[in-house]
C-alpha positions as CSV (number, residue, x, y, z in Angstrom):
1,M,1.2,1.4,-1.5
2,R,3.9,1.9,-4.3
3,V,7.3,3.1,-3.5
4,M,7.9,6.5,-5.1
5,E,11.0,7.7,-3.2
6,R,13.4,5.6,-0.8
7,D,16.0,7.4,1.7
8,G,17.2,4.7,4.0
9,F,14.8,3.2,6.0
10,V,12.1,5.6,5.0
11,A,9.9,5.8,1.7
12,R,7.5,8.0,0.3
13,C,4.7,6.0,-0.8
14,E,1.6,6.7,-3.0
15,A,-2.0,4.9,-2.9
16,M,-5.1,6.1,-4.6
17,G,-3.6,9.7,-4.8
18,I,-2.7,10.1,-1.0
19,E,1.4,10.3,0.0
20,R,2.4,9.3,3.0
21,S,6.2,8.6,4.3
22,V,6.2,4.8,5.5
23,S,8.8,3.0,7.6
24,L,10.6,0.1,5.7
25,F,12.5,-0.8,9.1
26,L,10.2,-4.3,9.4
27,L,11.5,-5.0,5.9
28,Q,15.2,-4.0,6.2
29,H,16.4,-7.6,5.0
30,E,14.3,-7.2,1.7
31,S,15.1,-5.3,-1.3
32,V,12.7,-2.3,-1.7
33,E,13.0,0.0,-4.5
34,P,11.1,2.6,-6.3
35,G,8.1,1.1,-8.1
36,D,7.5,-1.9,-5.6
37,H,4.6,-2.5,-3.8
38,V,4.3,-2.6,0.2
39,M,1.3,-3.3,2.6
40,V,1.5,-0.6,5.1
41,H,-0.1,-0.7,8.8
42,V,0.1,2.4,11.2
43,G,3.1,4.0,9.0
44,Y,5.1,0.6,8.7
45,A,5.5,-1.4,5.7
46,I,4.9,-4.7,6.7
47,Q,4.9,-6.9,3.3
48,K,6.5,-6.5,0.1
49,M,4.0,-7.6,-2.8
50,S,3.5,-7.8,-6.4
51,E,1.5,-5.1,-8.5
52,A,-0.8,-8.0,-9.2
53,E,-1.2,-8.5,-5.2
54,A,-2.0,-4.9,-4.8
55,K,-4.2,-4.4,-7.3
56,S,-6.2,-7.6,-6.4
57,I,-6.4,-6.0,-2.7
58,W,-7.7,-2.7,-4.1
59,D,-10.4,-4.4,-6.2
60,T,-11.5,-6.2,-3.1
61,F,-11.5,-3.0,-1.1
62,D,-13.5,-1.4,-4.1
63,E,-16.2,-4.3,-4.2
64,M,-16.6,-3.9,0.1
65,F,-16.9,0.1,-0.5
66,D,-19.5,-0.6,-3.3
67,A,-21.4,-3.2,-1.6
68,E,-21.4,-1.1,1.8
69,E,-22.4,1.9,0.0
70,K,-25.4,0.0,-2.0
71,A,-26.6,-1.3,1.6
72,R,-26.9,2.1,3.1
73,N,-28.9,3.5,-0.1
74,A,-31.3,0.6,-0.1
């Protein structure tokens, strides 16, 4: 998810048009600022990543979802 705003250890993040409040507690020793990308699991940012890494992951998810849909429609 992309960090939109940060307030202490809580960030408002967005991905694919969905916004969530995300805890940055597990990344408290890293610099996380608006515009950064983080991997989120059950409401916690667990890893900071580059924009290229985030795009690669979303592209992989899109490929998996497309393959699943094709298999269902076959």
